[in-house]
N, C-alpha and C positions, 0 to 999 in steps of 0.2 A: 794773080795779083793779090797782094795782101790788103788788109783794111787800111793801112797807112798809105798805100798807093792810091786807093780810091779817095781817101781824104785829101791827098795832095791834088789830085785831078779836080775834085769838087771845088777846092779853094781856088785853084787856078781859073776854073770856069767862072766862079763868082767874081774874081778879080777882073777877068775879061768883060763880064757883064757890066760891072760898075764903070770900067774904063769906057766902054762903048756908050753907056748912058751919059757919062760926063762929056764925051765928045759931041754927041747929038745935042745935048742941052747947051753946050757952049756955041755950037753952030746956030742954034735957034736964037740965042741971046735973050734979051729981055729980063723981066723981073724974076723969072724962074731960075735963070742962070745966076743972078745975083744972090738969090735965096738959097739955092741948093748946090751951087758949084763947089764951094769950099767943103761942104759936108761929103760930097761924093769923092773929092780928092782925099780927105782924111780916111774915108772908108776904103778907098783903093790902097793907100799906103799901109793901112792896118792889115788888110788882107794879104798884101805882099809880105809883110812882116810875119804873119802867121804861117805862110807857106815856108818861109826861110827857117823859122823856128822848128816847124815840123820836120823839114828836111834834115836839119842838124840833129834833131832828136833821133830820127830814124837811122842816120849814119852812125851815131854813137851806139845805138842799141844793136845794130847789125855787126859791129866790129867785135862784140863780146861773144 
């Protein structure tokens, strides 16, 4: 595995962690959900975007 592969796996695991934290927080409800729910969603979407950008970059580099 290359460094890019490890980076993709790390970002995917981070995305999964943020997703699980958001699900647990939403299940608990209360003021913590109101305070951090949107931040966790933005973090998850940002991490997913980074994974996609890295994948696209690695595909472009590997074709040359």
